[in-house]
C-alpha positions in Angstrom: -35.5 -51.2 0.0 -38.7 -49.5 -1.2 -41.9 -50.8 -2.5 -45.2 -49.3 -3.8 -48.4 -50.8 -2.6 -51.8 -49.8 -4.2 -55.0 -50.0 -2.3 -58.5 -50.0 -3.7 -59.8 -50.2 -7.2 -58.3 -48.8 -10.5 -60.0 -45.5 -9.7 -57.9 -45.2 -6.6 -54.5 -45.7 -8.3 -53.3 -42.4 -7.1 -53.7 -43.5 -3.5 -50.2 -45.1 -3.2 -48.3 -45.8 -0.2 -44.5 -45.8 -0.4 -42.8 -47.9 2.2 -39.1 -47.5 2.9 -37.5 -49.8 5.4 -33.9 -49.9 6.7 -32.7 -53.1 8.3 -29.6 -54.4 9.9 -28.7 -57.7 8.2 -28.5 -60.7 10.5 -25.0 -61.6 9.2 -23.4 -58.3 10.6 -21.8 -58.8 14.0 -19.8 -56.9 16.6 -16.5 -57.8 18.3 -18.3 -59.5 21.2 -19.4 -62.2 18.9 -16.0 -63.2 17.6 -15.6 -66.4 19.6 -19.0 -67.6 18.7 -18.4 -66.9 15.0 -15.1 -68.7 15.1 -16.7 -71.7 16.9 -19.3 -71.9 14.1 -16.7 -72.3 11.3 -16.7 -75.9 10.2 -13.3 -77.5 9.4 -10.1 -75.6 9.1 -10.8 -71.9 9.8 -10.2 -69.4 7.0 -10.9 -65.7 7.9 -10.5 -62.8 5.6 -9.7 -59.3 7.0 -10.1 -56.4 4.6 -8.2 -53.5 6.2 -9.9 -50.3 5.0 -11.0 -51.2 1.5 -12.5 -47.9 0.2 -14.2 -48.8 -3.1 -17.6 -50.5 -2.6 -17.1 -52.4 -5.9 -13.9 -53.8 -4.5 -15.5 -54.7 -1.2 -18.4 -56.5 -3.0 -16.0 -58.4 -5.2 -13.9 -59.4 -2.2 -17.0 -60.7 -0.4 -18.0 -62.7 -3.5 -14.6 -64.3 -3.8 -14.6 -65.0 0.0 -17.9 -66.8 -0.3 -16.7 -68.8 -3.3 -13.5 -69.8 -1.6 -15.2 -71.0 1.6 -14.1 -68.2 3.9 -15.9 -68.7 7.3 -15.7 -65.1 8.5 -15.0 -61.7 6.9 -13.7 -58.9 9.2 -14.0 -55.2 8.3 -13.0 -52.2 10.3 -16.2 -50.4 11.5 -14.6 -47.0 10.5 -12.3 -46.3 7.5 -13.7 -48.7 5.0 -16.5 -48.6 2.4 -19.1 -50.3 4.4 -21.9 -52.5 3.0 -23.5 -49.9 0.7 -26.0 -50.8 -1.9 -23.2 -50.7 -4.5 -21.1 -53.2 -2.4 -24.0 -55.5 -2.0 -24.8 -55.5 -5.7 -21.1 -56.2 -6.5 -21.2 -59.1 -4.0 -24.0 -60.8 -6.0 -25.6 -62.2 -2.9 -22.5 -62.9 -0.8 -23.0 -59.8 1.4 -26.2 -61.4 2.7 -24.8 -64.8 3.5 -21.2 -64.2 4.6 -20.8 -63.7 8.4 -19.2 -60.3 8.7 -17.7 -58.8 11.8 -17.4 -55.1 12.1 -14.3 -54.4 14.2 -14.1 -51.3 16.3 -10.5 -52.0 17.1 -8.9 -54.1 14.3 -5.6 -54.6 16.2 -7.5 -56.0 19.2 -9.4 -58.4 17.0 -6.2 -59.6 15.3 -4.7 -60.3 18.7 -7.8 -62.3 19.7 -7.5 -64.3 16.5 -3.9 -65.2 17.2 -4.9 -66.1 20.8 -7.3 -68.6 19.2 -4.5 -70.3 17.3 -5.0 -68.7 13.9 -1.9 -67.6 11.8 -2.1 -64.1 10.3 -0.8 -63.8 6.8 -0.7 -60.2 5.4 -0.1 -59.2 1.8 2.4 -56.5 0.9 4.6 -55.8 -2.0 7.5 -55.3 0.5 7.7 -59.0 1.3 10.5 -61.1 -0.1 8.4 -64.3 0.3 5.9 -64.7 -2.5 2.5 -66.2 -2.0 3.5 -69.5 -3.6 6.4 -70.0 -1.3 4.3 -69.5 1.9 2.7 -72.3 3.9 -1.0 -71.3 4.0 -2.4 -74.7 4.9 -3.3 -74.3 8.6 -5.9 -72.2 10.5 -5.4 -68.9 8.7 -6.4 -65.2 8.7 -5.6 -63.6 5.3 -5.2 -59.8 5.8 -5.6 -57.6 2.7 -4.7 -53.9 2.8 -6.5 -50.9 1.3 -6.3 -49.7 -2.2 -3.2 -47.6 -3.1 -1.5 -47.8 0.4 -1.8 -51.5 1.2 -1.4 -52.7 4.8 -0.7 -50.2 7.4 2.5 -50.7 9.3 0.8 -51.4 12.6 -1.4 -54.1 11.0 1.5 -55.6 9.1 3.6 -55.8 12.3 0.8 -57.9 13.8 1.0 -60.5 11.0 2.9 -63.8 11.5 4.1 -63.7 7.9 3.9 -61.3 5.0 3.6 -62.5 1.4 3.6 -60.8 -1.9 2.2 -61.6 -5.3 4.9 -62.1 -8.0 4.5 -59.4 -10.6 6.1 -60.1 -14.0 4.7 -57.2 -16.0 5.3 -53.5 -15.8 2.5 -52.7 -13.3 3.6 -52.9 -9.6 0.3 -54.0 -8.0 -3.1 -55.5 -8.6 -6.6 -54.3 -7.6 -7.3 -55.5 -4.1 -10.3 -57.6 -5.2 -8.2 -59.4 -7.8 -5.4 -59.9 -5.3 -7.9 -61.2 -2.7 -9.2 -63.8 -5.2 -5.8 -65.0 -6.1 -4.7 -65.3 -2.5 -7.8 -67.1 -1.4 -7.6 -69.6 -4.1 -3.9 -70.3 -3.3 -5.1 -71.1 0.2 -7.8 -73.4 -1.3 -5.2 -75.1 -3.5 -2.8 -75.7 -0.6 -5.5 -77.2 1.5 -6.4 -79.8 -1.1 
């Protein structure tokens, strides 16, 4: 964020001060805050985990869909993902500033803690025989989305209670992660109604 401030009269227009400020948004949290963040979710918990999304446009679009679908918490790995860059924030259209976001140092440990709290983990992969529309996604849920190109890592997929796929009728084999995230989140919303 930068801003120019002019002091004095018109004659002093060249006396400008540039102010650059960096800040840590209040909605970014560490692993130690997981229980408090889960306790703050009203109603049936819905958590979105984005496992290593690399493109900041995709990350921003996923955050925007998460906010629109009523996700209570988004979890990102601290390393190995895009991070909340200015591009991601712009693509999120305001959602990056209001969504509670947990930066996980150890994603496997956070997933285990979510399961211990009674949330079901549903991962998305094209290797699943159960499609999204056959799965029961109505309870306390963590939706786990994989990174572009490679999808969910095997270790993360093995931690999920169920794996689901999106039915693909055309000639392409997969969707952009932000599109797939929106589709999956709104299937959860539909089932909860």
